[in-house]
C-alpha positions as CSV (number, residue, x, y, z in Angstrom):
1,M,-0.1,-0.3,0.1
2,T,1.0,3.4,-0.8
3,K,1.3,6.1,1.9
4,T,-1.7,7.7,-0.3
5,G,-3.5,4.8,-0.6
6,R,-7.0,4.1,1.2
7,L,-6.1,3.1,4.9
8,K,-6.6,-0.5,5.4
9,L,-8.2,-2.3,8.3
10,T,-6.7,-4.8,10.4
11,M,-8.1,-7.2,13.2
12,G,-5.4,-7.7,16.0
13,P,-5.2,-10.8,18.2
14,I,-8.1,-11.5,20.8
15,P,-6.6,-10.3,24.1
16,Y,-8.9,-12.0,26.7
17,L,-9.3,-15.5,27.2
18,W,-12.2,-16.9,25.3
19,P,-13.2,-20.7,24.7
20,G,-11.5,-22.1,21.7
21,E,-14.2,-22.7,19.8
22,K,-16.0,-18.8,20.2
23,W,-12.3,-18.3,19.7
24,R,-12.5,-20.1,16.4
25,D,-15.6,-18.6,15.5
26,F,-14.9,-15.3,15.7
27,Y,-12.1,-15.6,12.9
28,Y,-14.2,-17.6,10.6
29,R,-16.7,-14.6,10.9
30,I,-14.0,-12.1,10.2
31,A,-12.7,-14.3,7.1
32,D,-16.2,-13.7,5.6
33,S,-15.8,-10.1,6.5
34,G,-15.2,-8.0,3.4
35,H,-14.2,-5.1,5.4
36,V,-11.1,-6.7,6.9
37,D,-7.7,-6.7,5.1
38,A,-5.3,-8.2,7.5
39,V,-5.4,-10.0,10.4
40,T,-3.0,-10.9,13.4
41,L,-3.8,-13.4,15.7
42,G,-2.3,-15.7,18.5
43,E,-1.6,-15.5,21.8
44,V,0.2,-12.5,23.1
45,V,-0.9,-12.1,26.9
46,C,-0.3,-15.5,28.7
47,S,1.2,-18.4,27.5
48,K,-0.9,-20.6,29.6
49,R,-3.6,-19.8,27.8
50,D,-2.2,-20.8,24.5
51,H,-3.5,-24.7,24.8
52,F,-7.2,-23.1,24.4
53,T,-6.8,-21.9,20.9
54,R,-3.6,-24.0,19.3
55,P,-5.8,-27.1,18.4
56,F,-7.8,-24.5,16.0
57,L,-4.9,-22.3,14.7
58,P,-4.4,-24.3,11.6
59,E,-7.9,-24.4,10.2
60,V,-8.3,-20.7,11.2
61,V,-5.2,-19.4,9.2
62,E,-6.3,-21.8,6.3
63,R,-9.9,-20.2,6.5
64,L,-8.4,-16.7,6.9
65,T,-5.7,-17.1,4.1
66,R,-8.2,-18.6,1.4
67,S,-10.9,-15.3,2.2
68,G,-7.7,-13.3,0.7
69,K,-6.6,-11.8,4.2
70,S,-2.9,-11.3,5.3
71,V,-2.2,-13.3,8.3
72,A,0.6,-12.8,10.6
73,L,1.0,-15.0,13.8
74,A,1.7,-12.9,16.8
75,S,4.7,-13.4,19.5
76,L,4.3,-13.4,23.3
77,A,4.5,-9.9,24.6
78,L,6.7,-10.9,27.9
79,V,9.2,-13.7,27.5
80,T,10.0,-15.0,31.0
81,Q,10.3,-18.9,31.0
82,E,12.4,-21.4,28.9
83,R,9.1,-22.8,27.7
84,E,8.2,-19.4,26.5
85,A,11.4,-18.7,24.8
86,Q,11.2,-22.1,22.8
87,A,7.3,-21.2,21.8
88,T,9.0,-18.2,20.3
89,R,11.9,-19.5,18.7
90,R,9.3,-22.1,17.2
91,L,7.1,-19.4,15.8
92,A,10.1,-17.3,14.4
93,A,11.4,-20.6,12.3
94,E,7.9,-22.0,11.4
95,A,5.6,-18.9,10.9
96,P,5.5,-17.1,7.1
97,L,4.8,-14.0,9.0
98,V,5.3,-12.9,12.3
99,E,4.5,-9.8,14.2
100,A,6.8,-9.4,17.5
101,N,6.1,-8.2,20.4
102,D,9.0,-8.7,22.5
103,L,12.4,-7.7,21.8
104,S,13.4,-11.6,21.9
105,A,11.7,-12.1,18.9
106,L,13.3,-9.3,16.9
107,R,17.0,-11.3,16.8
108,L,15.2,-14.1,15.7
109,L,13.3,-12.2,12.8
110,A,16.2,-10.1,11.9
111,G,16.9,-10.1,8.1
112,R,13.2,-11.8,7.2
113,P,10.0,-9.7,6.7
114,H,7.9,-9.2,9.9
115,L,5.9,-7.0,11.7
116,I,6.2,-5.1,14.9
117,G,3.8,-5.2,17.5
118,P,2.4,-2.3,19.7
119,F,4.6,-3.8,22.8
120,V,7.6,-3.3,21.2
121,N,8.4,0.7,22.2
122,V,9.2,3.1,19.5
123,Y,9.2,6.6,20.2
124,N,11.4,8.3,17.1
125,G,12.3,7.9,13.6
126,A,15.9,6.2,14.2
127,T,14.2,3.1,15.8
128,A,11.8,2.5,13.3
129,R,14.6,3.0,10.6
130,L,16.7,0.4,12.5
131,L,13.9,-1.8,12.8
132,A,13.0,-1.3,8.9
133,R,16.4,-2.5,8.4
134,Q,16.3,-5.6,10.1
135,G,13.7,-6.6,7.9
136,A,10.2,-5.1,9.2
137,T,7.8,-3.8,7.1
138,R,4.8,-2.7,9.5
139,L,4.8,-1.1,12.6
140,C,2.3,-0.9,15.0
141,L,2.8,2.2,16.8
142,G,2.1,2.0,20.8
143,P,-1.4,3.8,21.9
144,E,0.1,6.6,24.2
145,L,1.5,8.3,21.4
146,P,0.3,12.0,20.3
147,A,-0.4,12.8,16.7
148,A,2.5,15.1,16.6
149,S,4.6,12.1,17.8
150,I,3.3,9.9,15.5
151,A,4.0,12.2,12.3
152,A,7.6,13.0,13.5
153,I,8.1,8.8,13.7
154,T,6.6,8.0,10.0
155,A,8.5,11.0,8.4
156,G,11.5,9.6,9.9
157,A,11.1,6.0,8.1
158,P,8.9,6.7,5.7
159,E,9.7,3.1,4.0
160,L,7.4,1.3,6.9
161,D,3.9,1.1,6.8
162,Y,2.3,2.3,10.0
163,E,-0.9,1.0,12.1
164,L,-2.6,2.4,14.9
165,I,-5.2,1.1,17.2
166,G,-8.3,2.4,16.5
167,F,-10.8,0.5,18.2
168,G,-10.7,-1.3,21.7
169,R,-9.6,-1.3,25.3
170,L,-5.6,-0.1,24.9
171,P,-2.8,-2.2,26.1
172,L,-0.9,-0.4,28.8
173,A,1.3,-2.9,30.6
174,I,2.1,-6.6,30.9
175,S,3.4,-7.8,34.3
176,A,5.5,-11.0,35.6
177,R,2.5,-11.3,38.2
178,C,-1.0,-11.8,37.5
179,A,-3.3,-9.5,39.3
180,H,-6.2,-11.1,37.5
181,A,-5.7,-14.1,39.8
182,R,-4.7,-12.4,42.6
183,A,-8.2,-10.3,42.8
184,K,-10.2,-13.7,42.9
185,G,-7.9,-15.5,45.4
186,H,-5.5,-17.5,43.3
187,S,-1.8,-17.5,42.6
188,K,-0.5,-17.1,39.1
189,D,0.6,-20.6,39.0
190,N,-2.8,-21.8,40.5
191,C,-4.8,-19.3,38.7
192,Q,-7.5,-22.0,37.4
193,F,-8.1,-19.5,34.2
194,V,-10.3,-17.2,36.3
195,C,-9.4,-14.4,33.5
196,G,-12.0,-16.6,31.1
197,E,-14.8,-15.5,33.8
198,E,-14.4,-12.3,32.2
199,P,-14.5,-12.0,28.4
200,D,-14.0,-8.2,28.3
201,G,-11.3,-8.1,31.2
202,L,-12.2,-7.2,34.7
203,D,-12.7,-3.6,35.5
204,V,-10.8,-1.9,38.3
205,D,-12.3,1.2,40.1
206,T,-10.2,3.5,42.6
207,L,-10.8,3.4,46.4
208,D,-13.3,6.4,45.7
209,G,-15.1,4.2,43.6
210,Q,-14.2,6.0,40.1
211,P,-13.8,3.9,36.9
212,F,-10.0,3.6,36.6
213,L,-8.4,0.4,34.5
214,T,-9.3,-3.0,33.0
215,V,-7.3,-6.0,34.5
216,N,-7.1,-9.1,31.9
217,G,-4.7,-11.7,33.5
218,V,-1.3,-10.5,33.7
219,Q,-2.2,-7.4,31.3
220,T,-3.4,-3.9,32.4
221,M,-5.6,-2.7,29.8
222,S,-7.4,0.9,29.9
223,R,-10.9,1.2,31.1
224,H,-12.0,2.9,28.1
225,C,-12.5,1.8,24.7
226,Q,-10.2,3.8,22.0
227,V,-12.5,5.2,19.3
228,L,-10.6,6.9,16.4
229,L,-13.7,7.6,13.9
230,A,-13.8,11.5,13.8
231,E,-9.8,11.2,13.5
232,L,-9.6,8.6,10.4
233,P,-9.5,11.8,7.9
234,S,-6.1,12.8,9.4
235,L,-4.5,9.7,9.8
236,P,-3.1,9.4,6.6
237,G,-1.3,12.6,6.6
238,M,0.2,11.5,9.8
239,G,1.7,8.4,7.9
240,I,-0.7,5.8,9.1
241,T,-1.8,3.4,6.5
242,H,-3.7,0.7,8.5
243,L,-6.0,1.0,11.3
244,R,-6.1,-1.8,13.9
245,L,-9.3,-3.3,15.3
246,S,-8.7,-4.8,18.6
247,P,-11.1,-7.4,19.2
248,Q,-13.6,-6.9,22.1
249,D,-16.8,-9.0,23.4
250,C,-19.0,-7.3,20.7
251,D,-19.9,-7.8,17.2
252,M,-16.8,-7.3,15.5
253,V,-17.9,-7.6,12.3
254,A,-20.5,-4.6,12.3
255,V,-17.6,-2.7,14.1
256,A,-15.4,-3.1,10.8
257,A,-18.0,-2.5,8.6
258,L,-18.9,0.7,10.4
259,Y,-15.2,1.9,10.6
260,A,-14.9,1.1,6.6
261,D,-18.1,3.1,5.9
262,V,-17.2,6.4,8.1
263,R,-13.7,5.9,6.1
264,D,-15.2,5.5,2.7
265,G,-17.9,8.9,3.7
266,L,-20.8,6.8,3.7
267,V,-21.5,7.4,7.2
268,S,-20.8,10.7,8.8
269,A,-18.3,10.2,12.2
270,E,-20.8,11.3,14.6
271,E,-23.7,8.9,13.1
272,G,-20.6,6.5,13.5
273,I,-20.1,6.9,17.1
274,R,-23.5,6.8,17.9
275,Q,-24.0,3.5,16.0
276,L,-21.0,2.2,17.8
277,A,-22.6,2.9,21.2
278,I,-25.4,0.7,20.5
279,L,-23.1,-2.1,19.2
280,Y,-20.9,-1.6,22.6
281,P,-23.2,-0.3,25.1
282,H,-21.3,-0.9,28.1
283,A,-18.2,0.7,27.0
284,R,-16.8,4.1,28.0
285,F,-15.3,6.0,24.7
286,A,-11.9,7.9,24.6
287,N,-9.6,9.3,22.0
288,G,-7.5,11.5,24.3
289,F,-3.6,10.0,23.5
290,L,-4.0,11.1,20.0
291,H,-4.7,14.5,20.8
292,G,-2.1,14.9,23.3
293,R,-4.3,14.3,26.3
294,P,-5.0,11.5,28.8
295,G,-5.7,8.4,27.2
296,M,-9.2,8.4,29.2
297,D,-10.3,11.9,27.8
298,W,-12.8,12.2,24.9
299,V,-12.3,15.1,22.5
300,A,-15.2,16.0,20.5
301,A,-15.0,16.4,16.7
């Protein structure tokens, strides 16, 4: 895609623990959607979850590929154990296209075309150029960057394609400990996969009852849902070529169709936001980071 082309829509990895059949059927529906151009899938958050979806992975990849989607497999965001290191080495050796979400994967992928996920911190054009020289072709920028920083990074390494999370709860941090298990009286080693009880994450309030963050296993996420519908026309001018939709527990096929309609001028941003509130009624929307404000803020068009 050229920098002047139409903004492409991508579907990111499911960040939550969903039953394997639900996970499989989700991507089957995405395969049948004409609005999603590329898909990144795989377990990014917790390696203990991998066995829920691993049996369905080959058929999901085949179905997505057959439907014409570009497919990448994501690496784990935090590698702390030898079995996780082995899994990363195996992924790098066997997958045709990998999204690196941890620096340990970059060495394994050097010299081959690959993608960079939002867990790899890139804050300047020099870093982006280095990644491009090592084989990166597309970089999903971190969600906390304001528009000015995004434009500076993309201008510093224009040979890359750039992706930005345009929908979903934002990934903020990964920990070696599991706050989700701890909140339910379990240890990480004996978590009993309680994170699967909240298919959209466990909401966390402050001591005085104010909405704060969302916990998803070992991951900390934003409480609010990133919505960049009004900003779609300005993103190509910043150098963004791909917009990532992060799966939430709602009708993501309808979400993708809505983003495509707003992008193509078939629906106004205001109407798109109104319809999105119906599709995902329990979420509070935010877009503050892109506007240089606190991430939880909502900046009206």
